[in-house]
Steps between C-alpha positions, in 0.01 A plus 500: 500500500267543799381170647175441690679479837629855466144616429378333821799639690415857391134448583598386854734795537208743434217308676679361801820692554396866456698570183390839353607789296515756775485805272510626147646848524505748216795733533421842337745789446346836589807709418321654204213604723706767685384857451507836683134459601368252754167478315661434166735247658204319658314492169797360319559230772137385479511478118831310501379239754169454317691448173695205628303353799128538403484131388735349764240365742287340237798351317633352828163351580470350148848343521422362847180338380652366184813344650359416843782694676391730776610860448453662837582867438506751218723792569676808344837639572604842381806728473602627846254784543755740648658504152168577329379753741827693542407769245155578629461402866580782735317367808386186672150563367624496144636147550182404671305608188715273281447217751122537483516494119708186514261344752188575302655379175614177667148441619362583149717231334432246769846436645571409865789732564712763323862529603750773419399785726873495566828694528845379428722690748801265534751784506303824566155656485368782283243738632236307295618163645456632855156636420394167353625309800326741737174442320510121552303478826217707365500312167475168681223633714291642212542230237418131477725347231813709511826341625800710588877432514819688564841369403751634761821340382702282272817298507664757271391829677465383857206609723327838503475533873288816475244294307527218756430746785200650308352153426487414867281814552290420190421152624389635840274756342352250256421261787323781691297623211377153407465375865127459452574231237762314710770733358448343156689778328831355628422171316502698170833682572848355435848634568741348258872468430623379158145502368466314167336691208271206410349376823132401445427442869331765717560706685850559363417493126592786269581528138868595475631759255708238332179315384300524178187713464288208626582136598321197640665364814367189674550381861458130564475339841485141619624437857241213531639330185854518626407366848319204344797421282738524796276275711539229240882484535524516883800314630689505173826681426553876463564443137161341449339783704665772297412331164139460612462868589671606183278281279192622683595862448554423137145378461351789689691751281383331186135560607581864557668536160201340328262755656742794443548425129123453449422829678764672292361376175141592586577841635761593239749582772855363509574224756741619765594263775380207718547562875531158660441594866363258753237734641303331781143570611329424834339193339599157640754333270622828340783580733877561452554418866350160446738435215786565744353251743470242226862550421574396860452780742309459821354850454571807293740705703680196647879459444551420138224726366723742323687217328175325396363822359820560311479153343136554407558845349802371302326203343183696426712760309687229306182319405346824381799591282492153346129549404519854361747751365279776645517449877515826683343714777573365847479127431559365842314387812277745678488465879205717607430418866132585496423343160658158551323253725828327589670831585203593710529175700878553541445856629234379742724239656792743530723341238525821299654834595563820306870411510443158361277633221773750414751216474267311271468798267875488439440198273172581328394774264256681736532665834296527822146452377157542653609498863268659762689712752370707795342835416731658766808419292684830430580639153866486597476127570321442170778692316760286678329178391482644140870588504598151632295326235614727217860454602465130418415607146 
């Protein structure tokens, strides 16, 4: 039975502690859209997306209004486009044509982003994979809603160092082409290792080939909720701290599952997974770094940061698994330097370095994220950073 105190607690989590459903993402398989003609492929892609996603935005808004839970983003993830375009794309311009179709269709159905302009090249690259990767800078320059990703390795296959080298060059070119927009293209490009097939968070989302024809995946976020809970048990034992984080993650996941199942029922699309990732924003009180300070650190980046982040990540995952049998995606703590107010403060005071951030990524599900680096950084240096991070796995 739900008691009145739990109702008030959930209300406070939403109104005062920044709890939200960060995204409802429809994953759509486009494997059956492949053809020998770019025009036919584009037509099939548009029809398939409209079939499944035309009511997504309205449905999400209706659920948000009815249940009082903010749903921040509505998104689409698709089959890695290098697979779909392999039979018809013979040039960079062909992939750009598909990207424009995807962008226009995403705008038509009212989603914020569409992920899956991607290639999986963990072991090697086909000619089509290389063409698709080489099209990324122009795609990110010419579109608004498209997000790109390239998976360059896995624990089983190791790293594709040719792809790692190429991605350093692609990032440099993307930054240059979108320099008039603060190099925004780079914020919509991810280099991955061991990428999950069911990640609903951009920019790394794509709909894996192991997935159904269409699924509903939901990403939930609540750093502010976790921080408030941790603040209430300051000075108590590690056992109490861990139980508090775990119980809070349980409650957050339940909110996500409620929204996911409701969206699944209304759209007639199977429910896939809940991604319980603590994804911060620049808003005050919505920071992963502030959780680490509440745990007991003087500042994010101080000695003990990696251990505190490992504890946080472990308990969040355990709480999520207790709440739902469908936890997937990344389900960890994001540490984006330029999107987390606490991380920004830590960087400004010199507590964070690239090396410390790399150490922190050893114990969380995501890597180096939203870090501004000098424009003079060479492609070779970028490739080296990618290789180091991918080697962690």
